[in-house]
N, C-alpha and C positions, 0 to 999 in steps of 0.2 A: 073461366074454364079450367079444368084440371090440366096440369102439365104432364100428365101420364096417360098412357093407354092401358086399359085392362086387357086381359088375354082375349076376351071376346071381341073387343074393338080392334085389336091388332090383327086378329084372324080375318075380320071383315075387310080391313084395309088391304091386307096382302092377298085376299081372296083365297085363303086356304082354310083347312079345318083347324080347330083349336088344338087337336093332337099334334099337328105339324109345328105349331108354335112351341109346344112343350118339347118336341124333339129338338128344335133349334136351340132352345134354352139349355137342354142337356148337353148339346154339342158346343156350348159357349159361343154360338154364332150370333147372338143378339145382345144388345145392351139391355140390362134388366136390373131391377131393384126388388128385393124381397122385404116386404113390410108386413109384420105380424102374420107370416106364413102365406101372404098373398103376393103374386107376381105383378109388378107394375113396370111399364116400359116408358122411359122418358121420351117425350115427343120429339124434342130437338135431336136427340141422339138417334132415334129411330129414323127420322127424316134424313139425317146424314148417312145412316147405314144404307137406306134405300137408294139415295143418290149415288153412293159409292159402289154399289153392287147391283146396278140395274140389270145387267145380263144374267147374273147369278140369281137374282130375284125372279126374273122372267122364267128361267129354267125351273126354279123351285115351284112356281105356280103351275107350269105345264105338267111337272111330275106329280104334283098333288092332284091336279085334275084327272090324271090318268087313273087314279085310284077309284074314280067314280064313273068310269066308262062301263058300258054294259058288259057283264061277265059272260062274254061270248068269244069263241074261237072261230074266226072267219077264215077265208082263203081256200086253197086247193084241197080237194078231197084226198084223204089217205086212210085206208082201212085200219092201219095200226094206230094212227092218231085218234080216229073215231072211237076205237075200242078202248084206248088208254084213257080218254076223257071220261068215258062211262065207268070203267072198272076202278079208276083211281078215286071215285067219289069226290072229285075236285070241286064240283058245283059249276064248272065251266060248260056252258052249252055249246053245241056245234052248229055252225051255219056255213058249211063247207061248199061254196058255190063258185069256186074258181079263184086262182091266184090273183088275177087282176082285180076281181071283185073284192077280195080280202084286203089288198093294198089300199084300194079306194075307201073301204070302210074304216080302216085304221086311220087313214089320213083325215077323215071326217069325224073321227072319235066315236065311231059307232060299234067298236069292239075293243077288247082288251089285248088281243093277239091275232095274228094271221099266219097261216101256213103258205109258204111261197116256193115255187120252182120256176122262176123266170130266167130263161137262158140269155147269155150274151150272144152276140151276133155269130160267133163261131162255136157255140156250145162248149166253150172251154172254161166258163165261169158261170156262177149262178147267183142271182138275187142282189148282190152287192150294188151293182150299178143302178138298178131300179130303185133300191132303197135310198141310195145317196141322192138320187134325183128327186124322189117324192118326199123323203122324210129326213134329209141330211141334217137339218137344224133342230130336229126334235129329239127328246130324251128317250130313244128306243134302242133296243139291243136285238141283233140278229143272231139266233142260236141254231146250230145244226141239229136237225131232227134225225135224218137218215139219208143215206145214199140209196137210190132206188133204181132197179133195172127196168127200163121202158123199151117196149118194142111192139111188134105186130102180133096180135092175138087172133086166132081163128079156130074153127072147129076141126079137130083132127080127122083126116080122111086118108085112106091108103093111096099112095102115089102123089099126094099133094104136099108141096113144100113152098112156103113163102118166106123168103129171106130178105127181101128188099121192097121198097115202095113200088118199084117198077114191076115186081112180080105180081102185084095185085090185079093188074089187068082190068077186066070188066066186072070183077067181084064187087058187091055192094059194100061201100066203105062207110062205117059209122062215125060221124063227127061228134065233137063235144061243143059246148057253148063257147062263144067268142072270148069270154072272160077266163076260160080255163087255160092253165099253163101248158097243157098238152097241145093246144092249138098253136101256141108259140113254138113249141118244140117241133111240131109237124112242119111248120113253115120253114124252119131251119133245115130239117132233114130233106124236105122237098128241094130246097135250093141246092143242097149238096149233090142231089141226084139230077140236078138241072130239070126239075119238074115243077109244075104248078098245081094248086089245089084243083083246078078245073080238069086236070089229067086223071083225077080219081073219079070213080063212079059213086060220088057221095050221095047218100040218101038224104031226103029233106029233113027228117026228124033228127033231133039231137038228144044226147043223153048227158045228164048233168053230174055224174059221178063215175069214178073208176069202176065201182061195183055194178052200176046200171049199164055201163058200156059192155062189160063182160057178160052180163045177163042178156043183153040184146043179141049178142053174137051166139051165146049158148042156146037161146030159144029160137034162133033162125030168122030173127027180124033183120039181121045184117050178117055179112060174111066175114068181115075183117075190121079191126080198129087198132088204134095206137094207144095201148094201155100199159099198166105196170104188171110185172110178173106176178105179184101177190094176188091181184084180181084174176088173172088168167088161171092161176093154180086153184083158186076157190071154185071155179066152174069147169075145171079139167079141160081147159082149152090148150091148143098148141101155142107155143110162144117162141118168137124169133127176136132176141135182144138187138136193139139198135143203138142205145145210148144209156149211160149211167148218169142220172141226174141227182143233184143235191136238193133235198127238200129241207127248208129251214123254217123256223118259227120267228116271226118278228113280234116283239112284245114291248109294251111300255115298261121302261126301266123300273118305275115304282111298283108296277103290278107284278114284276118278276119276283119281288121279295114278299109280296102279300101271300097269305095262307093258301088261297085256291091254286095259284100257279106252283107254289112250292110243293103242294100235295101231289100235283101232277108229276113234277120233276122227281120227287122221291119215289113215286111208284115206278118210274121209268128205270130206276136202279135195281128193281126187284127181279128175282128169278122168273116170276110169272110173265113179266114184260119180255124178257129175253127169250123165254120159251115160245111166246106168241109170235115174236118176230121171226124166229127160226121156222115155226110151223107154217106161217104164211109164205115165206120164201121171197127172195128178191130184195132183201133189205141188208144193208150194212150199217149197223148202229154203233160201230166202234168209236166214232167221234161225237156221239150225242152230247150236246151241251157246249161244243166248241163255239166260241164267239167269232163271228165273221165281220161284224160291224157293231160299233158302239158309238151312239150319238153323243153330242156335247152335253 
């Protein structure tokens, strides 16, 4: 048998694409011989390299696998993110069905990135604790997208003012799905006011996005809901701010550097993006791209 691996054989052994092998060669990370223009990898040296860098090799395999995850952005719904995915022509599809849903999909490798707004117990930090618990040993990066104003939205009416959850009374409250980050925020806000979800006159039906929530209230299907200012503005609803939340994007590190995600990031540096954020209202994008967690 040959004492050398070919590029294809080594890629199969490491469970990576051949392109990754070439990248490692260019980084001088692999033992290699060049024979008449062909790359050959000495088996004994490769076996020693694998034995001596098991954790690094495992991380490399995970990062390489990330490049082949579905080109989908999962997680919490955000009107600005939904618009940017479309307008940037990034090729990343949107499946924005709740922050907890997005984190679960990323963990099971069913998406390339996920939008999160998962609060800490005291609403003083966002996403990091949840990411550390679920993905702490994975090669992922948590990037800030925007800070968003969240509060109570309702149809404006003379003499009507709702400034707290206690003010809702018997008005019909519109809920979101259990996987939505806003339901986690609601639980924390209710606890602060020493209330429970059963104290609200919550209607049975749920709405699965910020936009659908605002639409339900504007159309009269519900009276009040906990949504973001941008969605309230779109439907000319009254809005009482209760909390500023941080919406982050959790992305596989390898995917961050690939063309689709880079196209999205570049678009977010454009005047068109800044103008859209200002027009929607309720966003602070000053720290867009700030890293809040970087996996091993």
